[in-house]
C-alpha positions in Angstrom: -67.3 -11.0 -42.8 -70.6 -10.4 -44.4 -71.3 -6.8 -45.0 -75.1 -7.1 -45.6 -75.9 -6.3 -42.0 -74.1 -5.5 -38.7 -73.1 -8.7 -36.9 -72.9 -9.3 -33.1 -71.0 -12.5 -33.6 -67.4 -12.7 -32.4 -65.4 -12.0 -35.6 -63.3 -15.2 -35.5 -64.4 -16.5 -38.8 -63.7 -15.0 -42.2 -67.2 -15.6 -43.4 -68.2 -15.5 -47.0 -71.1 -13.1 -47.8 -73.4 -16.0 -48.6 -76.2 -17.4 -46.5 -78.3 -20.6 -46.8 -81.8 -21.2 -45.7 -82.3 -25.0 -46.4 -80.6 -28.1 -47.7 -81.6 -31.1 -49.7 -79.3 -34.1 -49.9 -76.0 -32.9 -51.4 -77.4 -29.4 -52.1 -77.7 -26.1 -50.2 -80.2 -23.5 -51.2 -79.1 -19.9 -50.6 -81.3 -17.1 -49.2 -81.5 -15.8 -52.7 -82.8 -19.2 -54.0 -79.5 -20.3 -55.7 -78.6 -24.0 -55.5 -75.0 -25.0 -54.5 -73.5 -28.5 -54.7 -72.2 -28.9 -51.2 -68.8 -30.6 -51.2 -67.9 -29.0 -47.9 -70.5 -31.0 -46.0 -70.2 -28.8 -43.0 -66.5 -29.6 -43.0 -67.1 -33.4 -43.1 -70.1 -33.3 -40.8 -73.1 -33.8 -43.0 -72.1 -37.3 -44.1 -75.7 -38.2 -45.0 -76.3 -34.9 -46.7 -78.9 -32.4 -45.6 -82.3 -33.3 -44.1 -81.9 -37.1 -44.5 -85.4 -38.4 -43.9 -84.3 -41.1 -41.4 -82.3 -38.5 -39.3 -85.2 -36.0 -39.5 -87.7 -38.5 -38.3 -85.4 -39.7 -35.4 -84.8 -36.2 -34.2 -88.4 -35.2 -34.5 -89.5 -38.2 -32.5 -87.0 -37.7 -29.8 -87.8 -34.0 -29.5 -91.3 -34.9 -28.4 -90.0 -37.2 -25.6 -86.9 -35.9 -23.8 -84.3 -33.3 -24.5 -82.0 -33.5 -21.4 -81.8 -35.2 -18.1 -78.0 -35.0 -17.3 -75.5 -37.8 -16.7 -76.7 -38.3 -13.1 -79.1 -40.9 -14.5 -78.9 -43.8 -16.9 -79.5 -43.3 -20.6 -80.9 -46.4 -22.3 -80.4 -44.9 -25.7 -76.9 -43.8 -24.9 -76.1 -47.3 -23.7 -77.4 -48.6 -27.0 -75.3 -46.2 -29.0 -72.2 -47.0 -27.0 -72.7 -50.7 -27.4 -73.1 -50.3 -31.2 -69.9 -48.3 -31.5 -68.0 -50.9 -29.4 -69.5 -53.7 -31.5 -68.3 -52.0 -34.7 -64.8 -51.2 -33.3 -62.0 -52.3 -31.1 -63.4 -50.4 -28.1 -65.0 -51.6 -24.8 -66.0 -48.2 -23.4 -67.3 -44.9 -24.7 -67.5 -41.4 -23.3 -70.0 -39.0 -25.1 -69.3 -35.3 -25.4 -70.2 -32.4 -27.8 -67.3 -31.8 -30.2 -64.1 -33.2 -31.6 -62.0 -31.0 -29.4 -63.8 -32.4 -26.3 -63.4 -35.9 -27.6 -59.6 -35.3 -28.0 -59.4 -33.7 -24.5 -60.9 -36.9 -23.1 -58.5 -39.0 -25.1 -55.5 -37.1 -23.7 -56.9 -37.4 -20.2 -57.5 -41.1 -20.6 -53.9 -41.7 -21.7 -52.4 -39.7 -18.9 -54.7 -41.2 -16.2 -53.8 -44.7 -17.4 -50.2 -44.3 -16.5 -51.0 -42.4 -13.3 -53.2 -45.3 -12.1 -50.3 -47.7 -12.9 -48.1 -45.7 -10.6 -46.3 -43.7 -13.2 -47.7 -40.1 -13.1 -44.5 -38.8 -14.7 -45.7 -40.4 -18.0 -47.9 -37.6 -19.3 -46.3 -36.5 -22.6 -47.7 -37.3 -26.0 -45.8 -37.5 -29.3 -47.7 -35.6 -32.0 -47.0 -34.7 -35.6 -46.4 -31.7 -37.7 -49.4 -30.7 -39.8 -51.9 -32.2 -37.4 -55.0 -30.5 -36.2 -56.7 -31.7 -33.0 -58.9 -28.9 -31.9 -59.2 -25.3 -30.6 -59.1 -25.8 -26.8 -55.9 -24.9 -25.0 -55.0 -28.6 -24.7 -55.7 -29.6 -28.2 -54.0 -26.5 -29.6 -50.9 -27.6 -27.8 -51.3 -31.0 -29.3 -51.7 -29.4 -32.7 -48.6 -27.4 -32.2 -49.1 -24.9 -35.0 -47.8 -21.4 -34.3 -50.6 -19.7 -36.1 -53.2 -21.2 -33.8 -51.2 -20.8 -30.6 -50.2 -17.1 -31.1 -51.5 -14.8 -28.4 -52.8 -17.4 -26.0 -49.9 -17.6 -23.7 -47.5 -20.5 -23.1 -48.7 -23.7 -24.7 -49.8 -26.5 -22.3 -46.9 -28.6 -21.5 -46.7 -32.3 -22.5 -46.5 -32.5 -26.3 -43.5 -33.4 -28.4 -44.1 -32.8 -32.1 -42.1 -34.6 -34.8 -42.2 -34.6 -38.6 -45.1 -36.5 -40.1 -44.1 -40.0 -41.2 -40.6 -39.8 -39.7 -40.3 -43.0 -37.6 -36.7 -42.3 -36.4 -37.9 -38.9 -35.1 -40.7 -40.7 -33.2 -38.3 -43.1 -31.6 -36.0 -40.3 -30.5 -39.0 -38.4 -29.0 -40.1 -41.4 -26.9 -38.7 -41.2 -23.4 -39.5 -42.1 -19.7 -42.2 -39.4 -19.6 -44.0 -40.5 -22.8 -47.5 -41.7 -22.3 -48.9 -42.1 -25.8 -48.6 -41.4 -29.5 -51.3 -39.3 -31.1 -52.0 -39.3 -34.8 -54.7 -38.8 -37.5 -55.0 -41.7 -40.0 -55.2 -39.0 -42.6 -54.5 -35.3 -41.8 -57.5 -33.3 -43.0 -56.8 -29.8 -42.0 -53.1 -30.5 -42.6 -53.6 -31.0 -46.3 -55.1 -34.5 -46.7 -51.8 -36.1 -46.0 -51.1 -39.7 -44.9 -48.1 -41.9 -44.4 -47.5 -45.4 -45.7 -49.5 -48.1 -43.8 -46.2 -49.5 -42.6 -45.6 -46.3 -40.6 -48.8 -46.7 -38.6 -47.9 -50.4 -38.0 -44.5 -49.3 -36.8 -46.2 -46.9 -34.3 -48.3 -49.7 -33.0 -45.2 -51.8 -32.4 -43.4 -48.9 -30.8 -46.2 -48.4 -28.4 -46.4 -52.1 -27.6 -42.6 -52.3 -27.0 -42.6 -49.3 -24.7 -45.9 -49.6 -22.8 -47.4 -46.6 -24.6 -51.0 -46.1 -25.8 -51.8 -45.4 -29.4 -54.4 -42.7 -30.0 -56.1 -42.2 -33.3 -57.8 -38.9 -33.9 -60.7 -40.0 -36.2 -62.8 -36.9 -35.8 -62.6 -36.2 -39.5 -61.7 -39.7 -40.9 -64.3 -41.6 -38.8 -67.9 -42.5 -39.6 -67.3 -43.5 -43.2 -65.3 -40.6 -44.6 -62.4 -42.8 -45.8 -64.6 -45.6 -47.2 -65.1 -47.7 -44.1 -66.8 -46.9 -40.8 -63.4 -46.1 -39.2 -60.1 -45.4 -41.0 -58.0 -47.6 -38.7 -59.7 -50.6 -40.3 -58.3 -49.7 -43.6 -54.8 -49.3 -42.1 -54.9 -52.7 -40.4 -53.7 -51.0 -37.2 -55.8 -51.0 -34.0 -55.4 -48.0 -31.6 -56.1 -48.1 -27.8 -58.1 -44.8 -27.8 -60.0 -43.1 -30.6 -61.8 -39.8 -30.9 -64.9 -39.3 -33.0 -67.2 -36.3 -33.8 -68.2 -34.5 -36.9 -70.2 -37.0 -38.9 -71.2 -39.1 -35.8 -74.4 -37.0 -35.4 -74.9 -36.3 -39.1 -75.1 -32.6 -38.3 -76.2 -32.6 -34.7 -73.3 -31.8 -32.3 -71.9 -35.0 -30.6 -68.4 -36.3 -30.0 -67.2 -39.6 -28.5 -64.0 -41.0 -27.0 -63.6 -44.7 -27.5 -61.2 -46.9 -25.5 -60.3 -50.4 -24.6 -61.1 -51.3 -21.0 -57.3 -51.5 -20.3 -56.6 -48.0 -21.7 -59.5 -46.6 -19.7 -58.7 -48.4 -16.5 -57.7 -45.2 -14.8 -61.0 -43.4 -15.4 -63.1 -43.6 -12.3 -66.2 -41.7 -11.1 -65.4 -38.0 -11.0 -62.3 -38.3 -13.2 -64.1 -36.7 -16.2 -67.6 -35.5 -17.1 -69.8 -33.4 -19.3 -73.1 -31.6 -18.6 -74.4 -32.0 -22.2 -72.5 -35.1 -23.3 -74.8 -37.8 -24.4 -77.7 -35.5 -24.8 -80.8 -37.5 -25.9 -81.2 -35.5 -29.1 -77.6 -36.1 -30.0 -77.8 -39.7 -29.1 -81.0 -40.2 -31.3 -79.2 -38.5 -34.2 -76.1 -40.7 -33.9 -78.1 -43.9 -33.6 -80.0 -42.8 -36.8 -76.7 -42.2 -38.6 -75.5 -45.7 -37.7 -78.8 -47.2 -38.9 -78.1 -45.8 -42.3 -74.4 -46.5 -42.5 -74.6 -50.1 -41.3 -77.1 -51.1 -44.0 -75.6 -53.5 -46.5 -74.0 -51.8 -49.5 -73.6 -48.4 -47.9 -69.8 -48.4 -47.9 -69.7 -50.1 -51.3 -71.4 -47.0 -52.6 -68.9 -44.7 -50.8 -66.0 -46.6 -52.3 -67.5 -46.7 -55.8 -68.2 -42.9 -56.0 -64.9 -42.0 -54.3 -62.9 -43.9 -56.9 -65.0 -42.3 -59.6 -64.4 -38.8 -58.2 -60.6 -39.4 -57.8 -60.3 -40.6 -61.4 -62.3 -37.7 -62.8 -60.4 -35.2 -60.7 -57.1 -36.6 -61.9 -58.2 -36.2 -65.5 -58.8 -32.5 -64.8 -55.4 -32.1 -63.1 -53.7 -33.6 -66.2 -55.4 -31.0 -68.4 -54.8 -27.9 -66.3 -51.2 -28.3 -64.8 -50.9 -24.5 -64.4 -53.8 -24.6 -62.0 -53.8 -28.0 -60.3 -50.9 -30.2 -59.1 -52.3 -33.5 -57.8 -55.1 -35.5 -56.2 -54.7 -37.1 -52.8 -56.7 -38.7 -50.0 -58.9 -41.8 -49.3 -62.6 -42.4 -49.7 -64.4 -39.1 -49.8 -61.7 -37.3 -47.9 -60.1 -36.0 -51.1 -57.7 -33.1 -51.6 -56.7 -31.3 -54.7 -53.3 -29.6 -54.3 -53.4 -26.4 -56.2 -50.7 -24.5 -58.1 -52.7 -21.2 -57.8 -53.5 -20.1 -54.3 -56.0 -22.5 -52.8 -58.2 -19.7 -51.7 -58.5 -18.5 -55.3 -59.6 -22.1 -56.3 -62.2 -22.3 -53.5 -63.6 -18.9 -54.7 -63.6 -19.9 -58.4 -65.4 -23.1 -57.5 -68.0 -21.2 -55.4 -68.6 -19.0 -58.5 -69.5 -22.2 -60.3 -71.9 -23.1 -57.4 -69.6 -25.8 -55.9 -68.7 -25.5 -52.2 -65.3 -26.8 -51.1 -63.0 -26.0 -48.2 -59.3 -25.2 -48.0 -56.6 -27.1 -46.1 -52.9 -26.8 -45.4 -50.3 -27.4 -48.0 -52.3 -25.3 -50.5 -54.9 -28.0 -50.8 -58.7 -27.8 -51.5 -60.8 -30.5 -49.9 -63.6 -32.1 -51.8 -65.8 -33.4 -48.9 -68.8 -34.7 -50.7 -71.6 -36.2 -48.6 -71.4 -40.0 -48.5 -74.8 -40.3 -50.2 -73.6 -38.3 -53.3 -74.7 -39.6 -56.6 -72.6 -40.4 -59.7 -74.4 -37.5 -61.6 -73.5 -35.1 -58.8 -69.9 -36.3 -59.0 -70.0 -35.5 -62.7 -71.4 -32.0 -62.0 -68.7 -31.3 -59.4 -66.0 -32.2 -61.9 -67.6 -30.0 -64.6 -67.6 -27.1 -62.1 -63.9 -27.7 -61.4 -63.1 -27.7 -65.1 -64.9 -24.4 -65.5 -63.1 -23.0 -62.5 -59.8 -24.0 -64.0 -60.6 -22.3 -67.3 -61.5 -19.1 -65.4 -58.3 -19.3 -63.4 -56.2 -20.0 -66.4 -57.6 -16.9 -68.1 -56.8 -14.9 -65.0 -53.2 -16.2 -65.0 -52.8 -15.2 -68.6 -54.1 -11.8 -68.0 -51.7 -11.3 -65.1 -48.8 -12.5 -67.2 -49.7 -10.2 -70.0 -50.0 -7.3 -67.6 
């Protein structure tokens, strides 16, 4: 926690003693005036960087018109956003909420309700995967299944069967008469930027079809362009029945969404779910503005180009500093560098070089550049990594000598 002043915030974050007062594109400016290249992007949220002019204008305009009116009434702009998301995806219906965890809670409820409405309320269990991260609510913590997140919060919510990531035989064994759905991230972000072969996801789709199950993709982190297309499932060639979105959907303004086919959502009737703030006009305006930018011709061409450049340059640094770095992994601009040294040490060394990154599982550091990052900023980030490796190599030598 910061020691610069007493804090009345609940101490659930190990905060770095570093504060920011404004942002410009891929950069954050600290309260002391220092510029940091932001490859954290608010943990994959600020996909269009900081203070993108189109997002700023959209939010300013909406702020003068309407902030909130509740879901008791129609939302023309919300209808527009839902239609656009459905047009760009497999979905027929959308539910808006405020976060990724809420989007996942909705997805779980949709899957369970589907079977209940078909006369099979006993089918409520979901198959999930080791290394996953689905949120911080009691339900999504149970889906995540990690002991470190569950400790101290009582018995986990029943209904989740966790299996090793990428193990198809284990999935088949876990499927039974109470199984409702299979839940997976196209790429595990928090879990260490891990993915399975495309054939595994295709096999999950077939398994769902053969057993009357629903396939849920958690695209909270991978969605909205992070992997080089609007949604990661398109790159897999596998279509889910339900998908959760959040993070980059609002470009920094809190909004989540649960997308589903009309069949998968057939059990959701008036009163079966709801949200006071979901679909807030300010959030809707922000998300529509994000889509305006992302759907322009050439946007994803740029993402794919700079992501390839970054991976190539990172791999070159890995080759030169094998005592510090092990490998590069990931898709699009969801890139992980597996470290040899403790990942926290690498994050700290990069911050000393004015590059902001974020750790993940499996001793990985995530490089989550904004999707509008330039080639010159890519080059600066790689130079920062090289300087960090030099510093860490020196530290290792000192420790060995000591």
